[in-house]
C-alpha positions, -999 to +999 in steps of 0.1 A: +358-073+516+341-093+543+359-125+549+340-157+542+327-176+572+343-210+576+321-239+564+309-262+591+322-297+588+296-322+577+300-356+592+283-382+571+261-408+587+275-443+591+254-455+562+268-428+539+303-433+550+301-471+545+272-476+520+284-509+508+288-525+542+260-508+562+239-539+564+265-567+561+264-593+588+290-593+615+319-617+608+309-652+617+271-645+615+254-664+586+237-641+561+203-658+565+204-651+602+212-614+595+182-614+572+160-626+600+173-599+623+167-572+599+132-584+590+122-585+627+136-550+633+115-536+605+082-548+620+060-529+645+068-536+682+038-559+687+048-580+657+084-580+669+073-595+702+053-622+683+081-630+659+107-633+687+085-657+707+079-677+676+117-679+670+122-691+706+096-718+699+114-728+668+146-733+688+128-762+705+131-781+672+167-788+680+155-816+702+140-835+673+154-869+663+171-874+630+140-893+616+117-864+626+140-839+610+142-858+577+105-861+575+099-824+583+124-812+558+109-833+531+077-812+532+069-793+501+066-758+518+082-741+547+049-740+567+043-777+560+078-784+573+070-766+605+037-784+609+054-818+605+080-808+630+054-797+656+035-830+653+066-851+659+066-874+690+093-853+707+072-821+707+036-834+706+033-840+744+046-805+752+023-790+726-007-809+741+001-796+776+004-760+763-028-762+741-049-794+744-066-789+710-033-782+692-027-818+680-062-820+665-057-786+649-024-797+633-039-829+620-067-808+605-041-786+587-023-816+573-056-832+562-066-800+543-032-798+527-033-834+515-069-829+502-057-800+480-024-816+469-041-849+459-065-831+436-042-808+417-033-780+440-045-745+437-043-715+413-041-677+418-069-655+405-046-644+376-040-681+367-077-688+368-084-658+346-059-670+320-072-705+321-109-698+315-104-667+294-119-640+316-105-610+335-091-611+370-120-588+381-145-613+367-129-641+387-133-620+418-169-614+410-176-651+406-159-658+439-180-632+457-212-646+441-204-681+453-198-694+418-162-705+425-146-722+454-119-700+469-097-708+498-086-678+519-049-674+524-048-644+547-029-614+534-022-633+502-058-633+491-074-664+477-064-696+460-087-716+437-086-754+438-078-770+405-105-797+407-132-772+398-119-764+364-120-783+331-104-779+297-133-758+285-137-736+317-153-746+350-166-780+359-200-786+344-227-780+369-204-764+394-225-733+399-257-752+404-241-775+430-225-746+448-259-730+451-271-760+471-239-761+492-240-724+500-247-730+537-213-746+540-179-731+540-153-736+512-136-765+529-168-784+534-177-777+498-143-790+487-147-822+508-181-828+491-169-824+456-137-846+458-147-873+482-163-906+471-199-906+480-220-938+488-251-921+474-232-918+441-220-954+439-188-946+458-178-921+431-168-885+437-192-857+425-165-843+403-164-876+384-201-876+377-202-839+368-174-845+342-196-872+328-226-848+325-246-864+354-258-833+373-291-845+388-277-872+412-250-848+424-276-822+432-296-848+451-265-858+471-256-821+477-291-815+491-286-843+516-252-829+525-267-795+530-293-808+553-273-833+574-237-820+570-226-853+555-238-870+524 
């Protein structure tokens, strides 16, 4: 009988030999920092380069005063905390030298955030669908047709400001007014609807629409469309 050939030794990979500890952080390294490292390593090379430069920029936050740190960490979201930190006195001069328009850009971001937060925040398409009793696809169709105000959020899709909804569905007259405001982007439209307007007796268009007064709002929207400001 022919003797059996000896079986080749199989050396398991490090992950198979130590499955439970393959991705554990090194002793002394915080778990959150290890999560950051792993996340960066999973990205494409060009994204890795961007993320590493962004991390280097974040390290500059160590120069912030205690007051600036307290104010930044009180922000409602991580991105809002970063924006607050960047506009602190300690960093604003350096930021201005690197990009002269950066301070104005940051102030614009903060103004937009306040505008949304002060008027109820935003909803996802799924939340809108549930609120007004239609499908998510129907919500998307209304957005594409310019019948809802939707704020783009990059890869996360769109968010829908709460101010345009009522207990019975959408704000009365919303579609008609949006038709007049079509030449303007979603932020200019939002500013029009929620800002007190001298042509409306220093009341916001949303207030008049809820009271069933569509005609004066349409007139104000026409002026806004022609001149950029009501």
